[in-house]
N, C-alpha and C positions, 0 to 999 in steps of 0.2 A: 504494500500500500504506500509506504513512504517513498520507495524508489519511483513508483509511477508518478507521484506528485512532483518529485524533483525533475523527472524527465519532462513532464508537462510544463513545468516552469521554465526549463531550458528551451523548449520549443517556442513557448510564448515570448521569451527573451529574444530569440533569433528572429521571430516574426516582427516584433516591435522594432528591433534594430533595422531590419531590412525595409520596413515601411517608413522609417524615419527619413529616408531619402525623398519621399514624396511630400513631406511636411516641413522639413528643415533644410534650407539651402543657404550657403554663405556666399553671397554674390551670385554669379551666374555659372560658376564652374566647380563648386565644392558642395558635396551633399553628405548627409548623415548627421546623427546626433548621439551623444554629446561631442564626439570627435568625428571629424570629416574623414570617412573611410573611402569615399569615391570622389575622384577628381576628374573633371573633363579637360582634356588637353588638346582638343581639336582646334582648328583655325577659326571656324565659324562659331558664332554665339548660338547657344541653345535657345529654341523658342519656348520650350517647356521641359519639365523633368522627364516627360514621356519620350522625348527625343533621344534620351540615353539608350533606349531599347531598340532603336533603328539600326540598320546595318552600319551606317557611318558612325553612329553614336557608340555602339558597343566596341568598335575598333579604336575609339579615341578616348578611352577611359583608363584610369589607373585605379586599381583596387588595393587599398592598404589593409592587408590581412591582420596586422597587429592591432590597428585601431578598431577593426571590426570585432576582434576577440575581446578587446578592452570594453567596448560598448556592450557586447552581449553579457560579459561578466558583471559590469556595473548594474545593468538592468536586472539580471538574475538575482543579485544580492539585494537590490531594492525590493523586488517582489518577494523574495524568500523571507527577509527579515521584517518587511512590512506586514506580511501575513502573520508572522509570529507575534508581532507587537499588537496587531488588531485582536488576535485571539486572546492574548493576555489581558488586554483592556476589557474585553467582553466578560472574561472570567472574573476579573476584579470588580466589575460593575454588578455582577450577579450576586457577589458575596455581601 
């Protein structure tokens, strides 16, 4: 049971990190939160974040795997300890 919860939190952390490229951009060529793990290095400016997933966009990005793992780890620990804190607060409120 506990292992499943940790795996679920890990997958949620990965999904949140990947979806952050759609919500957080630093200028027109850096994406991701809290650290920018995708950089667009193409010559032309992007019209939208969805342009990253075109043929020209995919070939013109840099993916920083270290920042990606740092982002996933930060979000995982926020979710993990946030859930523990909330459950402790509920238990103390019931007492």
